[in-house]
C-alpha positions as CSV (number, residue, x, y, z in Angstrom):
1,X,0.0,0.0,0.0
2,X,1.2,3.6,-0.8
3,X,0.3,7.1,0.3
4,X,-1.0,9.3,-2.5
5,X,2.0,11.7,-3.2
6,X,-0.3,14.5,-4.2
7,X,-1.7,15.3,-0.7
8,X,-1.1,18.1,1.8
9,X,-2.7,18.4,5.2
10,X,-4.1,21.6,6.7
11,X,-4.1,21.6,10.5
12,X,-7.6,23.0,11.3
13,X,-9.8,23.0,14.4
14,X,-11.9,20.9,15.0
15,X,-10.6,18.6,12.2
16,X,-7.6,18.6,9.8
17,X,-8.2,18.9,6.1
18,X,-6.5,16.4,3.7
19,X,-6.3,18.0,0.2
20,X,-5.7,15.9,-2.9
21,X,-4.4,18.9,-4.9
22,X,-4.0,16.9,-8.2
23,X,-7.7,15.8,-8.3
24,X,-9.0,18.9,-6.5
25,X,-10.7,17.0,-3.7
26,X,-10.7,17.8,0.0
27,X,-11.6,15.7,3.0
28,X,-12.2,16.7,6.6
29,X,-10.8,13.9,8.9
30,X,-12.3,13.0,12.2
31,X,-9.9,12.2,15.0
32,X,-9.9,8.4,14.5
33,X,-9.3,8.9,10.8
34,X,-6.4,11.3,11.5
35,X,-4.8,8.9,13.9
36,X,-5.1,6.0,11.5
37,X,-3.7,8.0,8.6
38,X,-0.7,9.0,10.7
39,X,0.0,5.3,11.5
40,X,-0.3,4.4,7.8
41,X,2.0,7.3,6.8
42,X,4.6,6.0,9.3
43,X,4.2,2.5,8.0
44,X,1.9,1.8,5.0
45,X,2.3,-2.0,5.5
46,X,-0.1,-1.6,8.4
47,X,-2.9,-1.4,6.0
48,X,-5.7,-3.8,7.0
49,X,-8.4,-4.7,4.4
50,X,-10.7,-5.6,7.3
51,X,-10.4,-2.1,8.8
52,X,-13.3,0.1,7.7
53,X,-11.2,3.3,8.0
54,X,-8.4,1.9,5.9
55,X,-10.9,0.9,3.1
56,X,-12.5,4.4,3.2
57,X,-9.1,6.0,2.9
58,X,-8.3,3.8,0.0
59,X,-11.6,4.5,-1.8
60,X,-11.1,8.3,-1.2
61,X,-7.7,8.1,-3.0
62,X,-5.7,9.0,0.0
63,X,-4.2,5.6,-0.1
64,X,-3.2,3.8,-3.3
65,X,-2.6,0.2,-4.2
66,X,0.0,1.1,-6.8
67,X,2.8,3.5,-6.4
68,X,2.2,6.8,-8.2
69,X,5.2,8.5,-9.8
70,X,5.5,12.1,-8.9
71,X,6.8,14.5,-11.6
72,X,10.4,15.8,-11.5
73,X,10.5,19.1,-9.7
74,X,13.5,21.2,-9.0
75,X,12.0,23.6,-6.4
76,X,10.3,23.2,-3.1
77,X,7.0,21.4,-2.5
78,X,5.0,24.6,-2.1
79,X,5.6,25.7,-5.7
80,X,5.0,22.1,-6.9
81,X,1.6,22.1,-5.1
82,X,0.7,25.4,-6.7
83,X,1.7,24.2,-10.2
84,X,-0.1,20.8,-10.1
85,X,-3.0,22.2,-8.1
86,X,-3.8,24.8,-10.8
87,X,-3.8,22.2,-13.6
88,X,-6.9,20.6,-15.2
89,X,-9.4,22.6,-13.2
90,X,-12.6,20.5,-13.1
91,X,-15.5,21.5,-15.3
92,X,-18.9,20.0,-15.0
93,X,-19.5,20.2,-18.7
94,X,-17.1,21.4,-21.4
95,X,-19.2,23.0,-24.2
96,X,-19.3,20.9,-27.3
97,X,-20.3,23.8,-29.7
98,X,-20.4,27.5,-29.9
99,X,-24.0,27.8,-28.8
100,X,-23.4,25.9,-25.6
101,X,-20.3,28.0,-24.8
102,X,-22.2,31.2,-25.4
103,X,-25.0,30.3,-23.0
104,X,-22.5,29.1,-20.4
105,X,-20.4,32.3,-20.7
106,X,-23.4,34.6,-20.3
107,X,-24.8,32.6,-17.4
108,X,-21.4,32.9,-15.7
109,X,-21.3,36.6,-16.3
110,X,-24.8,37.0,-14.9
111,X,-23.8,35.1,-11.7
112,X,-20.8,37.3,-11.3
113,X,-22.7,40.6,-11.8
114,X,-25.3,39.5,-9.3
115,X,-22.7,39.8,-6.6
116,X,-21.5,43.1,-5.2
117,X,-18.5,44.3,-7.2
118,X,-15.2,45.3,-5.5
119,X,-14.1,48.9,-5.7
120,X,-13.2,49.6,-9.3
121,X,-10.2,51.9,-8.5
122,X,-7.7,52.7,-5.9
123,X,-9.0,55.2,-3.4
124,X,-7.4,58.7,-3.2
125,X,-7.1,59.3,0.5
126,X,-5.7,62.8,0.2
127,X,-7.4,64.8,-2.6
128,X,-4.8,67.6,-2.2
129,X,-2.1,65.2,-3.4
130,X,-3.7,64.8,-6.8
131,X,-1.3,65.7,-9.6
132,X,-3.0,66.3,-12.9
133,X,-1.2,65.0,-16.0
134,X,-1.2,66.6,-19.4
135,X,-3.4,65.0,-22.1
136,X,-1.5,62.1,-23.6
137,X,-0.5,62.8,-27.2
138,X,0.6,60.0,-29.5
139,X,3.6,60.8,-31.7
140,X,2.6,61.2,-35.3
141,X,3.3,58.3,-37.7
142,X,4.6,56.2,-34.8
143,X,4.2,52.5,-35.7
144,X,4.5,51.3,-32.1
145,X,1.8,53.7,-30.9
146,X,-0.4,52.6,-33.8
147,X,0.1,48.9,-32.9
148,X,-0.6,49.6,-29.2
149,X,-3.8,51.5,-29.9
150,X,-5.1,49.0,-32.5
151,X,-4.4,45.8,-30.5
152,X,-7.6,44.2,-29.3
153,X,-8.8,40.8,-28.3
154,X,-11.2,39.4,-31.0
155,X,-13.4,36.4,-31.0
156,X,-14.6,36.3,-34.6
157,X,-12.1,35.1,-37.2
158,X,-12.6,34.6,-40.9
159,X,-10.3,31.6,-41.2
160,X,-8.4,33.1,-44.1
161,X,-5.0,31.5,-44.5
162,X,-1.8,33.4,-43.4
163,X,1.3,33.6,-45.5
164,X,4.4,31.7,-44.4
165,X,6.3,35.0,-44.7
166,X,4.0,36.6,-42.0
167,X,4.4,33.5,-39.8
168,X,8.2,33.7,-40.1
169,X,8.1,37.4,-39.1
170,X,5.8,36.7,-36.2
171,X,8.0,33.9,-34.8
172,X,11.3,35.7,-35.3
173,X,10.4,39.0,-33.8
174,X,8.5,37.5,-30.8
175,X,10.3,34.2,-30.0
176,X,13.4,34.3,-32.2
177,X,17.0,35.1,-31.1
178,X,17.6,38.4,-32.8
179,X,20.7,38.4,-35.1
180,X,20.6,42.2,-35.0
181,X,21.8,41.9,-31.4
182,X,24.5,39.4,-31.9
183,X,27.3,41.9,-31.9
184,X,26.0,44.0,-28.9
185,X,28.8,44.6,-26.4
186,X,26.9,44.0,-23.2
187,X,29.4,42.0,-21.2
188,X,27.1,39.0,-21.2
189,X,28.5,35.6,-20.1
190,X,28.8,33.1,-22.9
191,X,25.8,30.8,-23.0
192,X,23.5,33.5,-21.8
193,X,23.9,35.8,-24.7
194,X,20.8,34.9,-26.9
195,X,18.5,37.9,-26.9
196,X,14.8,38.2,-27.9
197,X,12.7,41.3,-28.3
198,X,11.2,40.6,-24.8
199,X,13.1,40.4,-21.5
200,X,13.8,37.1,-19.9
201,X,14.7,36.3,-16.2
202,X,18.4,35.7,-16.0
203,X,18.8,35.7,-19.7
204,X,17.6,32.1,-19.7
205,X,14.9,32.3,-22.4
206,X,13.1,29.7,-20.3
207,X,9.9,30.0,-22.4
208,X,9.5,28.3,-25.7
209,X,6.6,28.0,-28.2
210,X,4.8,25.4,-30.3
211,X,3.0,26.5,-33.4
212,X,-0.5,25.2,-34.1
213,X,-0.8,25.7,-37.9
214,X,-4.3,25.3,-39.3
215,X,-4.5,27.6,-42.3
216,X,-1.0,28.7,-43.4
217,X,0.0,28.8,-47.0
218,X,2.8,26.3,-47.8
219,X,2.6,24.6,-44.4
220,X,0.7,21.3,-43.8
221,X,-1.8,21.6,-40.9
222,X,-0.2,20.3,-37.7
223,X,1.7,21.1,-34.5
224,X,5.3,22.3,-34.8
225,X,8.1,23.1,-32.4
226,X,9.8,26.4,-33.1
227,X,13.6,26.4,-32.7
228,X,14.7,30.1,-32.2
229,X,18.4,29.6,-32.5
230,X,18.0,28.2,-36.1
231,X,14.7,29.9,-36.8
232,X,13.2,26.7,-38.1
233,X,10.2,24.5,-37.4
234,X,10.0,20.8,-36.8
235,X,6.7,18.8,-37.0
236,X,5.6,17.3,-33.7
237,X,2.1,16.1,-34.3
238,X,-0.8,16.1,-36.7
239,X,-3.6,18.7,-36.3
240,X,-5.9,17.5,-33.5
241,X,-9.0,15.6,-34.6
242,X,-11.2,17.4,-32.1
243,X,-12.1,21.0,-32.8
244,X,-9.6,23.5,-31.4
245,X,-12.1,25.0,-29.0
246,X,-12.6,21.6,-27.3
247,X,-8.9,21.8,-26.3
248,X,-9.3,25.4,-25.1
249,X,-12.1,25.1,-22.5
250,X,-14.9,24.8,-25.0
251,X,-14.3,28.2,-26.6
252,X,-15.5,27.1,-30.0
253,X,-15.6,30.6,-31.6
254,X,-11.9,29.9,-32.2
255,X,-12.2,26.8,-34.2
256,X,-11.2,28.4,-37.5
257,X,-8.2,30.3,-36.0
258,X,-5.5,29.9,-38.7
259,X,-2.5,30.2,-36.3
260,X,-2.0,29.6,-32.6
261,X,0.9,29.4,-30.2
262,X,1.2,27.5,-27.0
263,X,3.8,29.2,-24.8
264,X,5.6,26.7,-22.6
265,X,8.1,27.1,-19.8
266,X,11.3,25.0,-19.5
267,X,11.4,24.8,-15.8
268,X,14.7,22.9,-15.9
269,X,16.4,26.0,-17.3
270,X,15.1,28.0,-14.3
271,X,16.1,25.2,-11.8
272,X,19.6,25.2,-13.3
273,X,20.3,28.9,-12.4
274,X,17.8,29.7,-9.6
275,X,17.4,27.1,-6.8
276,X,14.7,29.1,-4.9
277,X,11.1,28.7,-6.1
278,X,10.5,32.4,-6.3
279,X,11.9,31.9,-9.8
280,X,8.6,30.2,-10.6
281,X,7.1,33.6,-10.9
282,X,9.5,34.5,-13.6
283,X,8.1,31.9,-15.9
284,X,4.7,33.6,-16.0
285,X,6.2,37.0,-16.2
286,X,8.2,36.0,-19.2
287,X,5.2,34.3,-20.9
288,X,3.3,37.6,-20.4
289,X,6.2,39.6,-22.1
290,X,6.2,37.2,-25.0
291,X,2.4,37.2,-25.4
292,X,2.3,41.0,-25.6
293,X,5.2,41.1,-28.1
294,X,3.4,38.6,-30.2
295,X,0.2,40.5,-30.2
296,X,1.8,43.8,-31.1
297,X,3.8,42.3,-34.0
298,X,0.6,40.6,-35.2
299,X,-1.3,43.9,-35.0
300,X,1.5,45.6,-36.9
301,X,1.1,43.0,-39.7
302,X,-2.6,43.8,-39.9
303,X,-3.9,40.8,-38.0
304,X,-6.2,40.5,-35.0
305,X,-5.3,38.5,-31.9
306,X,-6.8,36.3,-29.2
307,X,-5.4,34.8,-26.1
308,X,-6.4,32.5,-23.2
309,X,-5.1,30.6,-20.2
310,X,-8.0,28.1,-20.3
311,X,-7.0,24.8,-21.6
312,X,-6.8,21.1,-20.5
313,X,-3.2,20.6,-19.4
314,X,-3.1,16.9,-19.9
315,X,-4.4,17.0,-23.4
316,X,-2.2,19.9,-24.4
317,X,0.9,18.1,-23.0
318,X,0.1,15.1,-25.1
319,X,-0.5,17.1,-28.2
320,X,2.9,18.8,-27.8
321,X,4.6,15.5,-26.8
322,X,5.9,17.0,-23.6
323,X,4.1,14.7,-21.1
324,X,6.1,14.0,-17.9
325,X,8.8,16.4,-18.8
326,X,10.1,19.6,-17.2
327,X,8.5,21.6,-20.0
328,X,4.9,22.8,-19.2
329,X,2.3,24.8,-21.1
330,X,1.5,28.2,-19.6
331,X,-0.5,30.2,-22.1
332,X,-2.1,30.3,-25.6
333,X,-2.1,33.2,-28.1
334,X,-3.3,33.2,-31.7
335,X,-4.0,35.6,-34.6
336,X,-5.7,35.8,-38.0
337,X,-7.9,37.9,-40.1
338,X,-11.0,39.1,-38.1
339,X,-14.0,41.3,-38.5
340,X,-12.8,43.0,-35.4
341,X,-15.6,41.9,-33.1
342,X,-14.8,41.4,-29.5
343,X,-17.6,38.9,-29.1
344,X,-18.6,36.1,-31.5
345,X,-21.9,36.3,-33.4
346,X,-23.6,33.7,-31.1
347,X,-22.9,35.9,-28.0
348,X,-24.2,39.0,-29.8
349,X,-27.4,37.1,-30.8
350,X,-28.0,36.1,-27.2
351,X,-27.4,39.6,-25.9
352,X,-29.9,41.0,-28.4
353,X,-32.5,38.5,-27.3
354,X,-35.3,36.9,-29.4
355,X,-36.2,38.9,-32.5
356,X,-39.9,39.6,-33.0
């Protein structure tokens, strides 16, 4: 008999809580259950199939007949609990089409709006301390300002194919190692000198990306790994049989998105340089930098963008062929031609209500 390795115990009065953080299940243990679990933790061979408590602990998944392998992790248990505990959030029903998603989304928004909202802004305690700023004026003919002001999240795409030239530009300027910076005299240690357009904690470039190519001229639909040092793609998998939205939390308005990127983190790179788990934060910070760079570049190319953190981790890891490794998916971004609508047509129809 074995103890489930994905447990932590919260000492609470009147009874401790055992939390299976991988399966998102919590149990409150009465005193006799707590005492028995302590005995079994000390010596799992004490398990007795005639003991009702032992059987209940087994049925609850606190005990396991077979040994469960825990993933490799280079930081402390706290960061591991957070990482695994926020994966594969349970969902009673993943929408199977755009109409189901639209109704679920609006129902969720209605539930949220029915509750008192927190204060929208930071309170100004001392009104005399207010310092008025001059009206912001964008520089004329400034391409960055133009991209910043035009960038928006869209949920309605035409599905028109993208050119391979645009895809190359997107990947190089967001995730590529910029040749234009190869000769910069920055006093950088050899091995940490690859530079992207976005900053990276410790110069490690711990984040990578996988390209989901659905409609790209000259590129067969499928999943590809991007190699920034060589600026090349390698095929990893075929295009998933299920609609893209099924992989992304039921968000089926995105099914015809021509291009998407899964941003992943190579935790082993961070473990290599930073032993403290505070570095775990840097993976998400870096993914955010890269996501914004990607969106601005796409906008400058005349494309609209969409992004999400809602996806089924296990399925994505399998699709990217990174299951059980130190590389983990963090975020998804995509782009394509759009009519510019922030909401898909199905949501707009529901908001308008029945037409008479």
